[in-house]
N, C-alpha and C positions, 0 to 999 in steps of 0.2 A: 504494500499499500504506499503510495507516494504522499509526502507531506505537502500541505498547501503553503504556497509562498504568500507573504504579506507584502502588499504594495502601499504605498503612500496614498492617502486620500487626495492630497493637493500636491502639485508639483513644487519642487524647492525653489526658493526665490532666487532670482538671477544675481541679485547683489550680495549674496552670501547671508550670514547671520545678521539679523537686524536688531542688535541690542543697544540699549542707551546707557551710558555711563553716568553715574551721578557726578555732580559738579566737583566734589572733592577728589574724584579719581584722577582728575587732571590738574587740579589746583595744587595739591600737596606735593606731587613730584616736581612741579614747576617752582614751587616756593623753595624746595630743598635745593634745586639746581641753582636758583639765583642766590641763595645764601652761600652755598660753597663757591660759586663764581666770584662773589664779592670777597671772600676770604683769600681766594687765590690772587685776585687782582690787586688787593691792598693788604699784604700780610702784616704791616706795621700796626694796624688796628686789631689784630688778632693775637696780641701778646698775652702771655700768662699773667694771672693775677699774682701780685706780690704777697708775701706772707705764708701762713700755713694753708696747705691745700684743704679745700672743703670736704673732699672725699675722705681723706685721712681722718679728719676731725669727726665726720659722720660715722665712720667705722669704729672709732675709738668710743664714741658715745653709745653706740649699739652694743659693744662689748660690755660697757659698764652697766647698761640696763639689763642685760642677760646675766650678769654675775650677781645681781641682787637677789 
């Protein structure tokens, strides 16, 4: 006994998949690209902050809280 083949009820659209992206799907990568481009073009403004690094201070604070 041969199996029945399923056919599409409508022909596929010629333009391919027609999905619409949300506004942020284009805005966020564009914003990230522009931010990185400005850092590359003007590295003098991207200097590190003087003094104790914030990440180190945050990790030490978390260790103190966990030790209690």
